[in-house]
C-alpha positions, 0 to 999 in steps of 0.5 A, a space after each residue: 142778515 144770515 152772515 151776521 149770525 142772527 136768526 129771526 129768534 135772536 142770538 146770544 153770541 157776543 157782539 163783535 167789532 163789525 156788529 158795533 158798526 152795524 149798530 151805529 149805522 142802523 141807530 144813526 139811520 133811525 134818527 136821521 139820514 147820514 153819510 159815511 163821514 157822519 157815521 165815522 164821526 158818530 163812531 169816534 164820538 160814541 167809542 170815545 177814541 177807544 176804537 176807531 175802525 178804518 173808513 174802508 171797513 165802515 164803507 164796506 159795512 154800509 155797502 153790505 147793509 144797502 145790498 141786504 136791504 137794512 139801509 136805503 140810500 136817500 137824497 139827491 145824490 143817493 149818498 145818505 142812508 136811512 134805516 129800513 124796516 128790515 134794518 129796524 129789526 136788526 137794530 132791535 136784535 143788536 140791542 138785545 145782544 150781549 155787548 161782550 166783557 165790559 171790563 175790556 176796551 172792546 166791551 166798553 165800546 159795545 156798552 157805549 154803542 148800546 147805551 147810545 141807541 138804547 132809547 130806540 128800543 121799544 119801551 117794553 124791551 128797554 129796561 130788559 136790555 138795561 138789566 142785561 148790561 147791568 148784569 154784564 157789568 156786575 160780572 166784570 166787577 166780580 171777575 176784576 175783584 177776584 183777580 185783585 184777590 189772587 193775582 200776586 204775579 201782577 206786582 204792586 203796580 199791576 195790583 194798583 191798576 187792577 184796583 183802579 179798574 175795579 173802581 171804574 167798574 163800580 162807578 160804571 155799575 152805579 151809573 147804570 143802576 141810576 139809569 135803570 132807576 130813571 127808566 119808568 117801569 113798563 105797564 102792561 095792559 091786558 090788550 098788549 101782545 
């Protein structure tokens, strides 16, 4: 667990490519047991072919997670894996990590991975995590609009592409805001910790 840069109080470092594999593995294993092929297909489906880690890298992450106790082998051949209690704690930490710059391809992968498994977060944290993603999307949109306004070096076609990117970020932000509206507010009772 220490190798991933987390501590028991969480971390605010941005997610990296390896974190996406961990998030996918722990999220998939939380839903149902998976094998290496299942995980690679899930990553491809979620990332939308924007990012495809090699099978060897994914297998190495699974081995590391089994050694670290965050995944447990199951099934007759012990070739399927499910998330352990320690893995659920790491999953919760990953869902709280900043997903990176959502305007860039790897940041989009982080956004997609987090949204794919956000329903696994505790109810009281789900909206907070969604608000964090919305803030990151707003920041990316502001940065893109700033670049649209000042970057004459882009040329006519480059500026058109930047405006296209800004439009995509606006649509992403609208979809995220709709998701937040659909998320029921958390009611906190006096007896809750």
